[in-house]
ZAKEKOL-212242 format. One record per residue (C-alpha): residue in three letters; x, y, z. Coordinates in steps of 0.25 Angstrom, whole numbers, always signed. Each point is the difference from the previous one (the first is absolute). Example, Ala and Ser with C-alpha at 12.3 -4.5 7.8 and 13.67 -1.06 7.14 Angstrom:
2
ALA, +49, -18, +31
SER, +6, +14, -2
//
This chain:
258
UNK, -710, +217, -400
UNK, +3, +11, +10
UNK, -2, +15, -3
UNK, +11, +10, -1
UNK, -3, +14, +5
UNK, +11, +8, -7
UNK, -4, +13, +7
UNK, -5, +2, +14
UNK, +3, +11, +10
UNK, -1, -8, +13
UNK, +9, +10, +7
UNK, -11, +10, -2
UNK, -6, +6, +13
UNK, -13, -6, -4
UNK, +5, -14, +4
UNK, +5, +5, +14
UNK, -11, -7, +8
UNK, +1, -14, -6
UNK, +12, -1, -9
UNK, +6, -13, +6
UNK, -13, -8, +1
UNK, -3, +4, -15
UNK, +13, -3, -5
UNK, +0, -13, +7
UNK, -13, -4, -6
UNK, +3, +3, -14
UNK, +7, -14, -4
UNK, -13, -7, +5
UNK, -8, +9, -9
UNK, +9, -5, -12
UNK, +9, +12, -1
UNK, +14, -6, -2
UNK, +9, +13, -2
UNK, -1, +15, +2
UNK, +9, +12, -4
UNK, -1, +12, +9
UNK, +5, +12, -7
UNK, +6, +13, +7
UNK, -4, +14, -3
UNK, +12, +7, +7
UNK, +12, -4, +8
UNK, -7, -3, +13
UNK, -12, -8, -6
UNK, +11, -8, -9
UNK, +6, -4, +13
UNK, -13, -4, +7
UNK, -3, -8, -13
UNK, +13, -7, +1
UNK, -2, -3, +15
UNK, -14, -6, -3
UNK, +6, -8, -11
UNK, +11, -6, +9
UNK, -11, -4, +10
UNK, -6, -11, -9
UNK, +6, -8, -12
UNK, -11, +3, -10
UNK, +1, +15, +2
UNK, +9, +8, -9
UNK, +3, +15, +0
UNK, +3, +11, -10
UNK, +7, +13, +3
UNK, -2, +13, -7
UNK, -5, +15, +0
UNK, -14, +2, -4
UNK, -3, +13, -9
UNK, -10, +5, +11
UNK, +11, -2, +10
UNK, +12, +5, -7
UNK, +0, +15, +5
UNK, +14, +3, +6
UNK, +6, -12, -5
UNK, +15, +0, +2
UNK, +13, -8, -4
UNK, -1, -6, +14
UNK, -14, -6, -3
UNK, +5, -6, -13
UNK, +12, -6, +7
UNK, -10, -6, +11
UNK, -8, -6, -11
UNK, +12, -6, -7
UNK, +4, -6, +13
UNK, -14, -6, +3
UNK, +0, -6, -14
UNK, +12, -8, +3
UNK, -8, -8, +11
UNK, -4, -14, -4
UNK, -15, +2, +2
UNK, +0, +12, -9
UNK, -5, -4, -13
UNK, -2, +13, -8
UNK, +1, +15, +0
UNK, -13, +6, +3
UNK, -10, +6, +1
UNK, +6, +11, -10
UNK, -6, +8, -11
UNK, -8, +12, -3
UNK, -13, +6, +5
UNK, -6, +12, -6
UNK, -13, -2, +6
UNK, +1, +8, +13
UNK, +3, +15, -2
UNK, +8, +0, +13
UNK, +10, -10, -5
UNK, +15, +3, -2
UNK, +2, +7, -13
UNK, +0, -9, -13
UNK, +15, +3, -3
UNK, +4, -4, +14
UNK, -9, -13, +0
UNK, +7, -3, -13
UNK, +14, +1, +5
UNK, -3, -9, +12
UNK, -6, -10, -9
UNK, +12, +0, -9
UNK, +9, -1, +11
UNK, -7, -13, +5
UNK, +0, -6, -14
UNK, +15, +2, +0
UNK, +1, -7, +13
UNK, -9, -11, -6
UNK, +10, -1, -11
UNK, +12, +0, +9
UNK, -6, -11, +9
UNK, -7, -8, -10
UNK, -13, +1, +7
UNK, -14, +1, -6
UNK, -8, +12, +3
UNK, -15, +3, +5
UNK, -5, +12, -7
UNK, -11, +9, +4
UNK, -6, +8, -11
UNK, -12, +9, +3
UNK, -4, +10, -11
UNK, +14, +0, -5
UNK, -1, -11, -11
UNK, +8, +8, -11
UNK, +12, +4, +9
UNK, +0, -14, +7
UNK, +1, -7, -13
UNK, +11, +9, -6
UNK, +9, -1, +13
UNK, -1, -15, +1
UNK, +4, +0, -15
UNK, +13, +7, +4
UNK, +4, -13, +8
UNK, -2, -11, -9
UNK, +8, -9, +9
UNK, -10, +2, +11
UNK, -13, -9, +2
UNK, -11, -1, +10
UNK, -15, +2, +1
UNK, -9, +12, -2
UNK, -8, -1, +13
UNK, -15, +2, -1
UNK, +1, +3, -15
UNK, -9, +10, -5
UNK, +6, +4, -13
UNK, -6, -3, -14
UNK, +1, -13, -8
UNK, +10, +7, -9
UNK, +9, +3, +12
UNK, -1, -14, +6
UNK, +4, -6, -14
UNK, +12, +9, +0
UNK, +4, -4, +14
UNK, -2, -15, -2
UNK, +8, +1, -13
UNK, +12, +5, +9
UNK, -2, -12, +10
UNK, -8, +7, +11
UNK, -11, -6, +9
UNK, -14, +6, +3
UNK, -6, +0, +13
UNK, -16, -1, +2
UNK, -7, +4, +13
UNK, -14, +1, +6
UNK, -5, +11, -11
UNK, -1, -11, -10
UNK, -12, -4, +8
UNK, -7, +13, -1
UNK, -12, +4, -9
UNK, +8, +11, -6
UNK, +12, -9, -4
UNK, -1, +3, -15
UNK, +14, +1, -4
UNK, +5, -12, +8
UNK, -6, -11, -8
UNK, +6, +6, -13
UNK, +14, +0, +7
UNK, -2, -14, +5
UNK, -4, -4, -14
UNK, +14, +4, -5
UNK, +8, -5, +12
UNK, +6, -14, -2
UNK, -3, -10, +12
UNK, +15, +0, +3
UNK, +0, +15, +3
UNK, -12, +2, +10
UNK, +2, +1, +15
UNK, -10, +2, +10
UNK, +0, +10, +12
UNK, -8, +6, +11
UNK, +7, +13, +3
UNK, -5, -3, +14
UNK, -6, +7, +8
UNK, -5, +8, -13
UNK, -9, -4, -11
UNK, -8, -12, +5
UNK, -7, -7, -11
UNK, -15, -2, -1
UNK, -7, -5, +8
UNK, +9, +6, +11
UNK, +2, +13, -6
UNK, +1, +11, +11
UNK, +6, -9, +10
UNK, +14, -2, +4
UNK, +7, -9, -11
UNK, +9, -12, +3
UNK, +5, -11, -8
UNK, -12, -9, +3
UNK, -7, +8, -11
UNK, +9, -5, -11
UNK, -10, -11, -5
UNK, -10, +11, -4
UNK, +11, +6, -9
UNK, +5, -13, -5
UNK, -15, -4, -4
UNK, -2, +13, -8
UNK, +13, -2, -8
UNK, -3, -15, -2
UNK, -14, +4, -6
UNK, +6, +11, -9
UNK, +11, -10, -5
UNK, -10, -12, -1
UNK, +7, -9, +9
UNK, -3, -6, +14
UNK, +4, +7, +12
UNK, +9, -11, +4
UNK, +8, +2, -13
UNK, +1, +15, +2
UNK, +5, -2, +14
UNK, +11, -10, -5
UNK, +4, +10, -11
UNK, +0, +12, +10
UNK, +8, -8, +11
UNK, +11, -4, -10
UNK, +0, +14, -6
UNK, +3, +6, +14
UNK, +11, -10, +3
UNK, +6, +3, -14
UNK, -1, +15, +1
UNK, +7, +1, +14
UNK, +10, -11, -2
UNK, -7, -10, +10
UNK, -1, -12, -8
UNK, +4, -12, +9
UNK, +1, +9, +12
UNK, -15, +0, +5
//
């Protein structure tokens, strides 16, 4: 069963030296599909260009909370246009980030987040949500849009928050940090998450799993994440790979298309 990396930034500068060779090598490494999210208009366009270069690559278009300063009506219009392209399967990476003091004001981030959730409702697309140190506001805002579904990328909330999202039809994304020694909350979250709502991600080039922590990350590291999740769920890595593959296809409406 192939692996589905539902979140990898292959348009990041970190891949400039060997992007083509790396992407071409992924299918032989067992990676059958990848979603490349944007963080602003320019990166959403570059994500789409990469997605159009290979049949198993897909894109998401969106404005990230760290990159939303100065966001205008023209930016929202550009994201809407990108989201109508065939290879764009989601709106993202969008959400809230209260971690960095220099980020745009919380109220502005919330406005940008809501505008893109409205777009998701309009275009009937799933969303990829970034939630860092903003769990309460992120949950309350998505609850305002019960018709929108998607994934909380690199989920770091509580088991109680997870249960609330799962009840509403959301998926949860798990990344390299599940392999870290300090991953105390993640096993509790995985315990309450059904097998049909788990997707795996690398967030490449960031957050490499053990034993490659500290190095540039890519989709070939997915097996370390799958193995840890399988261990926590008491199933084989092969079973976990199959579940996460099917979940990724279902989340992004790609069943029968990959």
